[in-house]
N, C-alpha and C positions, 0 to 999 in steps of 0.2 A: 387296164383297159382305157382309162381316161386319157392318158398320155398318148397311147397308140392311136386312139380314135381322132384326137386332135391333130396328130401328125398326118394321118391319112387325109383328113379334110383340108388341111393346109397345102397338101401336095396336089390337090385336084385343081388344075388350071381353070376350069370353067367356074368353079365355086370361088376361087381366089380372085377371078376377074370381077366378081360382084362384091365380095366383102373384104378383099385384100387379106390382111392377117388378123382381122378383128373377129376371132373365134376364141372364146374364153369359157371357163367353167364358173358357174354360180353368180357372177356379178358383171354388170356393165356400168361403167362410170356414168353417173347422171350428166347429161349434156355431152357425152362422148360421141365421137364420129359414128355415123351410120352410112350404109347398112352394116349391121353386126349380128353375130350369132352368139348366144349365151346358152351353154349346155348345162343340164341338171340331171343327175342320175336319180330318178324317182324311186326306183326299187330294183332289187336284184335278188334272184333266188337260185341257189345251186340245184343242179339236177342230181338225182340219185337213182341207182339201180340196186339189185339185190345184194351187192357186195359193198354198198356205201356210195360215197360221192363219185360221180362220173368224171368230174373235172369241168363239165360244161356249166356255164352260168347264163341265165336269161335275165337281161337287164332292160328296164324301160328307161329311155333317155328322152327328156323333153328338150327340144331345140327351139329356143325363142329367137325368132328372126325379126330384128328391130329395123325400123326405117323412119326417116323424117317424113315420108309420105306412105300412104297405103300401098302404092305401086312398088316402092322401094322394099318394103317388108315382104310383099308377095314375090318379088324377084329373087330375094335371098332364099325364101322358102322353096321356090321352084328349082333353083340351082341346087340346093341341098338335097331335095327329093330326087333329082336327076342322077346324082352320084351315089346316093345311099339306098334307094328303093331296090330291093332284091340283091344287094351287093353281097359278095363273098370275097374275102381277101385275108392275107396275113400281113401284119404290121408289127415289126420288131418281135417281141416275145409273145404276142397275142394272135390267135387265129380267130377270125370273125367268120363263123359258119353261115350266118344268115342275118340280114338286116331287113326289117319290114316296116313300112310306114303304116301306122295303125290309127292315127287320128290327126286332125288339123282344125285349128280354130283361130279366129281373128279378134283383136281387141285394140282399143285406143286409150291413151292416157294423156293427162296434162303433165308437161315437164318443162321447166324453165320458161314459163309463159306461153307455151304453145303445145300443140298436139304432137304425140309420137305414136307410132303404130307398131303392133306386134302380131305376127303370125306364128303360132306355136305348132310345131310338128312333133308328134310323139313317134319314137322309133322303138321297136322291139328288137333287141340285139342279142343273138346267141353267140357266146364267145368262150374261149378257153385258152389257157396258157399252152404254148407250143411245147410239145413233148420232146 
């Protein structure tokens, strides 16, 4: 799911116009270029029915949208939400049945002698391997 989600995000021209190819999982280099998006899979639970696993997984992904300014972080978050909120698509071997924006919050931190800003967007993603 992670590889396919990244590929989809990088293929979206409106998002790429804001963050270029700066979409990664788990880490952003301190002092690295912004705006950037760092993804974290917070949790994931398989779905079951009476015969066992259905093959569907519900994952919560936190997308940290980083910016040198508050406006830059918000612009990345806005672009991300525009392409992901309510999205349904197939990417490679994964079918994304539904993507929902479920939370958003803002923070600021000190980094390399100055402030850096983060808007975190939580996504609830229902996905399965393509049969």
